[in-house]
NUKOLTI-645366 format. One record per residue (C-alpha): residue in one letter; chain; z, x, y. Coordinates in nm, 4 decimals, decimal comma. Each point is the difference from the previous one (the first is absolute). Layout:
! residues N
   r   c          w          u          v
   A   A          Z          X          Y
...
***
This chain:
! residues 303
   r   c          w          u          v
   M   A     7,8159     8,2137    10,5711
   P   A    -0,0201     0,2819    -0,2569
   A   A    -0,3221     0,1982    -0,0158
   K   A    -0,2448    -0,1150    -0,2644
   D   A    -0,0555     0,2196    -0,3073
   S   A    -0,2858    -0,0319    -0,2466
   S   A     0,1658     0,2076    -0,2740
   S   A     0,0177    -0,1443    -0,3515
   I   A     0,3378    -0,0429    -0,1657
   L   A     0,1015    -0,0865    -0,3549
   V   A     0,3361    -0,1826    -0,0170
   S   A     0,2162    -0,0994    -0,2970
   G   A     0,3109    -0,2174     0,0001
   V   A    -0,1404    -0,2403     0,2573
   S   A     0,1988    -0,3021    -0,1221
   G   A     0,3402     0,1404     0,0965
   P   A     0,1747    -0,0306     0,3380
   I   A    -0,1292     0,3389     0,1171
   G   A    -0,3577    -0,0815    -0,0999
   A   A     0,0274    -0,3402     0,1680
   A   A     0,0802     0,1709     0,3312
   L   A    -0,2292     0,3002    -0,0470
   L   A    -0,3274    -0,1737    -0,0861
   P   A    -0,0369    -0,2016     0,3237
   S   A     0,0667     0,3149     0,2023
   L   A    -0,2689     0,1906    -0,1906
   Y   A    -0,2524    -0,2770     0,0559
   A   A     0,0957    -0,0213     0,3691
   R   A    -0,0761     0,3690     0,0402
   G   A    -0,3414    -0,0388    -0,1597
   Y   A     0,0661     0,1774    -0,3291
   Q   A    -0,2196    -0,0913    -0,2939
   V   A     0,2616    -0,1001    -0,2573
   T   A    -0,0388    -0,0244    -0,3767
   R   A     0,2981    -0,1467    -0,1847
   L   A     0,0956     0,1200    -0,3464
   M   A     0,0999    -0,3183    -0,1834
   R   A     0,1463    -0,0496    -0,3473
   S   A    -0,1713    -0,3371    -0,0495
   A   A    -0,2889     0,0111    -0,2454
   T   A    -0,1985    -0,2172     0,2398
   S   A     0,0368     0,2428     0,2904
   S   A    -0,3654     0,0832     0,0355
   G   A    -0,0753    -0,1688     0,3318
   E   A    -0,0927     0,1687     0,3233
   G   A     0,2639     0,2459     0,1110
   Q   A     0,1768    -0,0060    -0,3373
   M   A     0,0102     0,2229    -0,3045
   A   A     0,1687    -0,0902    -0,3299
   W   A     0,2195     0,2586    -0,1667
   D   A     0,2594     0,0388    -0,2739
   P   A     0,2641     0,2509     0,1159
   G   A     0,0632     0,0963    -0,3609
   Q   A    -0,3590     0,1030    -0,0628
   A   A    -0,2047     0,2966     0,1206
   L   A    -0,2303    -0,0669     0,2949
   P   A    -0,3610     0,1239     0,0089
   P   A    -0,0109     0,2635     0,2780
   E   A    -0,3217    -0,1556     0,1330
   S   A     0,1804    -0,3295     0,0664
   V   A     0,2338     0,1609     0,2549
   S   A    -0,2538     0,2346     0,1556
   G   A    -0,1068    -0,0186     0,3642
   F   A     0,3165    -0,1370     0,1610
   D   A     0,1359     0,1782     0,3063
   A   A     0,3594    -0,0848    -0,0882
   V   A     0,2037    -0,1575    -0,2796
   I   A     0,3292    -0,1867     0,0501
   H   A     0,1783    -0,0549    -0,3307
   L   A     0,2909    -0,2472     0,0121
   A   A    -0,0185    -0,1717    -0,3398
   G   A     0,3033    -0,0328    -0,2257
   E   A     0,2166    -0,2511    -0,1864
   S   A     0,2691    -0,1577     0,2182
   I   A     0,3367     0,1701    -0,0425
   V   A     0,1851    -0,3244     0,0766
   G   A     0,1502    -0,1694    -0,3049
   R   A     0,2302     0,0910    -0,2867
   W   A    -0,1035     0,3326    -0,1441
   T   A    -0,0506    -0,0696    -0,3669
   D   A    -0,1611     0,2766    -0,2051
   A   A    -0,3327    -0,1847     0,0259
   K   A     0,0347    -0,0393     0,3786
   K   A     0,0816     0,3677     0,0442
   A   A    -0,3024     0,0970    -0,2085
   R   A    -0,2239    -0,2160     0,2213
   I   A     0,1517     0,1483     0,3169
   R   A    -0,0649     0,3530    -0,1203
   D   A    -0,3361    -0,0473    -0,1693
   S   A    -0,1552    -0,2009     0,2840
   R   A     0,0790     0,2826     0,2412
   V   A    -0,0417     0,3151    -0,2039
   S   A    -0,2972    -0,0976    -0,2168
   G   A    -0,1824    -0,1749     0,2841
   T   A     0,0477     0,2921     0,2378
   S   A    -0,0924     0,2560    -0,2647
   N   A    -0,3215    -0,1816    -0,0913
   L   A    -0,0989    -0,0535     0,3629
   A   A     0,0770     0,3594     0,1048
   A   A    -0,1937     0,1399    -0,2975
   A   A    -0,3044    -0,2113     0,0867
   L   A     0,0136     0,0980     0,3679
   A   A     0,0229     0,3679    -0,0934
   K   A    -0,3225    -0,0267    -0,2002
   A   A    -0,1858    -0,2358     0,2351
   P   A    -0,3399     0,1292     0,1197
   K   A     0,1132    -0,0713     0,3579
   R   A     0,3762     0,0289     0,0364
   P   A     0,2059    -0,1680     0,2770
   R   A     0,1481     0,1997     0,2854
   V   A     0,3454    -0,1444    -0,0634
   L   A     0,2009    -0,1766    -0,2698
   I   A     0,3075    -0,1892     0,1206
   S   A     0,2077    -0,0811    -0,3064
   G   A     0,3079    -0,2181    -0,0061
   S   A     0,3439     0,1246    -0,0970
   A   A     0,3522    -0,0981     0,1018
   I   A     0,3226     0,1427     0,1355
   G   A     0,1347    -0,0732    -0,3475
   Y   A    -0,1270     0,3563    -0,0570
   Y   A     0,3265     0,1275     0,1498
   G   A     0,2360    -0,2004    -0,2205
   D   A     0,3522    -0,0990     0,1113
   R   A     0,1066     0,2708     0,2477
   G   A     0,2939    -0,1371     0,1989
   E   A     0,0240     0,1400     0,3554
   E   A    -0,2588     0,2785    -0,0509
   V   A    -0,2838    -0,0052     0,2538
   L   A    -0,3267    -0,0018    -0,1938
   R   A    -0,3261     0,1478     0,1249
   E   A    -0,3352     0,0587    -0,1663
   D   A     0,1096     0,3396    -0,1291
   S   A     0,3211    -0,1353    -0,1575
   A   A     0,0309     0,0319    -0,3761
   A   A    -0,0765    -0,2887    -0,2323
   G   A     0,2892    -0,2099    -0,1214
   K   A     0,1009    -0,1385    -0,3377
   G   A    -0,0431    -0,3399    -0,1589
   F   A    -0,2785    -0,2241    -0,1214
   L   A    -0,1633    -0,0536     0,3403
   A   A     0,0269     0,3668     0,0943
   D   A    -0,1665     0,0954    -0,3285
   V   A    -0,2761    -0,2577     0,0513
   C   A    -0,0666     0,1204     0,3553
   Q   A    -0,0199     0,3630    -0,1103
   A   A    -0,2511    -0,0830    -0,2741
   W   A    -0,1871    -0,2350     0,2369
   E   A    -0,0404     0,2722     0,2605
   A   A    -0,0877     0,2646    -0,2586
   A   A    -0,2826    -0,2251    -0,1213
   T   A    -0,1875     0,0648     0,3274
   K   A    -0,0352     0,3716    -0,0848
   P   A    -0,3636    -0,0138    -0,1249
   A   A    -0,1100    -0,1345     0,3390
   A   A     0,1946     0,2630     0,1945
   D   A    -0,1288     0,2770    -0,2283
   A   A    -0,3564    -0,1187     0,0696
   G   A     0,0517     0,0580     0,3744
   I   A     0,0646    -0,3615     0,1006
   R   A     0,2671    -0,0240     0,2710
   T   A     0,2669    -0,1857    -0,1937
   V   A     0,2886    -0,1796     0,1697
   R   A     0,2838    -0,1527    -0,2023
   I   A     0,1690    -0,2634     0,2153
   R   A     0,3667    -0,0480    -0,0876
   I   A     0,0636    -0,3535     0,1177
   G   A     0,3413    -0,1415     0,0881
   V   A     0,1190    -0,3625     0,0104
   V   A    -0,2970    -0,1847     0,1508
   L   A     0,0815    -0,2767     0,2479
   S   A    -0,2587    -0,2704    -0,0598
   K   A     0,0103    -0,3747    -0,0518
   A   A    -0,2887     0,0287    -0,2459
   G   A     0,2034     0,1634    -0,2762
   G   A     0,2533     0,2643    -0,0939
   A   A     0,3736    -0,0198     0,0589
   L   A     0,0191    -0,1902     0,3295
   P   A    -0,1334    -0,3434    -0,1105
   K   A     0,2507    -0,0014    -0,2863
   M   A     0,2823     0,0632     0,2457
   L   A    -0,0990    -0,2601     0,2568
   F   A     0,1073    -0,3172    -0,1850
   P   A     0,3652     0,0947    -0,0671
   F   A     0,0346     0,1507     0,3473
   R   A    -0,1461    -0,3113     0,1650
   M   A     0,2540    -0,2036    -0,1971
   G   A     0,2788     0,2182     0,1397
   M   A     0,0684     0,1470    -0,3451
   G   A    -0,1185     0,3562     0,0607
   G   A     0,2014     0,3188     0,0043
   N   A    -0,0027     0,3653    -0,0889
   M   A    -0,0639     0,1203    -0,3539
   G   A     0,2638     0,2084    -0,1718
   S   A     0,1923     0,2179     0,2448
   G   A    -0,2687    -0,0426     0,2668
   R   A     0,0242     0,3731     0,0730
   Q   A    -0,3232     0,0870    -0,1788
   W   A    -0,2877     0,0999     0,2286
   W   A    -0,3130    -0,2152     0,0132
   S   A    -0,3114     0,1619     0,1414
   W   A    -0,2375    -0,2714     0,1178
   I   A    -0,3312    -0,0424     0,1839
   D   A    -0,1762    -0,2894     0,1724
   V   A    -0,3198    -0,0720    -0,1929
   Q   A    -0,2012     0,0332     0,3224
   D   A     0,1337     0,3526     0,0537
   L   A    -0,0854     0,0776    -0,3606
   V   A    -0,3574    -0,1151     0,0628
   G   A    -0,0140     0,2011     0,3218
   A   A     0,1192     0,3098    -0,1844
   I   A    -0,2717    -0,0432    -0,2646
   H   A    -0,2628    -0,0133     0,2749
   L   A     0,1428     0,3205     0,1457
   I   A    -0,0151     0,1688    -0,3406
   L   A    -0,3628    -0,1039    -0,0418
   K   A    -0,0884     0,1895     0,3187
   S   A     0,2416     0,2933     0,0032
   D   A    -0,0990     0,3001    -0,2093
   L   A     0,3433     0,1481     0,0727
   L   A     0,1733    -0,2482    -0,2313
   Q   A    -0,0067     0,0734    -0,3709
   G   A     0,2390     0,0098    -0,2922
   P   A     0,3075    -0,2249     0,0167
   V   A     0,0510    -0,2058     0,3169
   N   A     0,3062    -0,2231     0,0437
   L   A    -0,0978    -0,3406     0,1365
   V   A     0,3291    -0,1295     0,1371
   A   A     0,1276    -0,0831     0,3476
   P   A     0,1791     0,2836     0,1832
   R   A     0,3346    -0,1835    -0,0042
   P   A     0,1281    -0,0813    -0,3512
   V   A     0,3029    -0,2277    -0,0203
   T   A     0,2753    -0,0717    -0,2485
   N   A    -0,0300    -0,3120    -0,2097
   A   A     0,2920    -0,1501     0,1949
   E   A    -0,1827     0,0553     0,3301
   F   A    -0,3237    -0,1357    -0,1468
   T   A     0,1647    -0,3213    -0,1187
   R   A     0,1934    -0,0480     0,3271
   T   A    -0,3189     0,0497     0,2005
   L   A    -0,1988    -0,2409    -0,2158
   A   A     0,2714    -0,2640     0,0247
   S   A     0,0167     0,0452     0,3771
   A   A    -0,3796    -0,0278     0,0339
   L   A     0,0264    -0,3311    -0,1864
   S   A     0,3072    -0,1089     0,2001
   R   A     0,2020    -0,0262    -0,3191
   P   A     0,3216     0,1636    -0,1269
   A   A    -0,0015     0,2731    -0,2665
   I   A     0,3282    -0,0651    -0,1762
   F   A    -0,0916    -0,0275    -0,3689
   P   A    -0,0327     0,3523    -0,1403
   M   A    -0,1385     0,0557    -0,3490
   P   A     0,2340     0,2329    -0,1905
   A   A    -0,1656     0,2821    -0,1950
   F   A     0,0993    -0,1525    -0,3351
   A   A    -0,1638    -0,3317     0,0972
   A   A    -0,3194     0,1782     0,1044
   R   A    -0,0059     0,1799    -0,3340
   L   A     0,0565    -0,3246    -0,1891
   A   A    -0,2847    -0,1655     0,1896
   F   A    -0,2521     0,2847     0,0104
   G   A     0,1052     0,2593    -0,2575
   Q   A    -0,1292     0,3541     0,0528
   M   A    -0,2093    -0,1104     0,2971
   A   A     0,3222    -0,0608     0,1945
   D   A     0,1186     0,3593    -0,0398
   E   A    -0,3328     0,1605     0,0871
   L   A    -0,1204    -0,2344     0,2751
   L   A     0,2756    -0,2113     0,1545
   L   A     0,3009     0,2301    -0,0344
   A   A    -0,1726     0,3387     0,0240
   S   A     0,0302     0,2011     0,3227
   Q   A    -0,3094     0,1662     0,1472
   R   A     0,0329     0,1330     0,3551
   V   A    -0,3624     0,0950     0,0572
   E   A    -0,1620     0,1434     0,3118
   P   A    -0,3744    -0,0252     0,0791
   T   A    -0,0144     0,3669     0,0981
   K   A    -0,3751     0,0518    -0,0284
   L   A    -0,0851    -0,3285     0,1683
   V   A     0,2311     0,0693     0,2939
   A   A    -0,1509     0,3489     0,0377
   T   A    -0,3418    -0,1576     0,0624
   G   A     0,1409    -0,2039     0,2892
   Y   A    -0,0711    -0,3290    -0,1782
   P   A     0,1054    -0,2824     0,2377
   F   A     0,2154    -0,2315    -0,2104
   Q   A    -0,0416    -0,3627     0,1029
   S   A     0,3379    -0,0933    -0,1502
   P   A     0,2352     0,3004    -0,0213
   D   A     0,3021    -0,2292     0,0397
   L   A     0,1051    -0,2306    -0,2843
   R   A     0,0904    -0,2979     0,2196
   K   A    -0,3376     0,0104     0,1769
   A   A    -0,1819     0,0452    -0,3300
   L   A     0,1711    -0,3001    -0,1600
   E   A    -0,0643    -0,2171     0,3040
   N   A    -0,3674     0,0991    -0,0037
   V   A    -0,0358    -0,0676    -0,3722
   L   A     0,1747    -0,3371     0,0213
   K   A    -0,2348    -0,1089     0,2813
   R   A    -0,3167     0,0735    -0,1992
***
């Protein structure tokens, strides 16, 4: 059993797959959790209503020991101009408004953990990417750079600020995996494009464990890659998923078909190559529960 903690934490983005796994673990450890919710009726106990596009009164976010900011429009779906605007604005404006309020709060938190993504690195082929690697190019890379830059007011105010660059999250509650399960269970799965592109993934339970480590470790700040230590190619990922489901993986999706189906999202998410290492996390000695893809998929599918 983890040790109990009476610290107070403010959390946004609780409705997503990461929030769904993180919240129970926070409660289990005894944290006093307040959820930032977009609903206008979110005024009950343990909830606070907010509009990410509007400034927050500094007093409303004062007194928390830590803030975990995960909110943002889903990137899944065809990227129309309106969708891309929502993806960017929900991340950049929300983070900017929250960071500005925290910086001016009468009692500031010790740490701000703010979401980001390995999309920061863009499409980089075989290059091994670490936290000090340069930013890439493309819509997602641009969004991630602006998203991370929006935390600057908090960091400038002396709040330990950690920008977690999250890889492909393995969870049945949302993200990429549930959308892949149906065709693979029907024996109609296969690699996307060439299959040579690198996918950097993480079991959602390891992601949650890493967030708990960040909450406690003053040594972690700035960008931190939250991925498993063993990235795989898309071809290996799809073969392993098919094997875990006892199904074949013989129906590849050519790049042109992915682009027809998903547009720009295909190039920047499905076909892009990001060979990312969790350098800072490994340096702390973090004990990954699922460093191996086969074990991770089996664990996720059992939950």
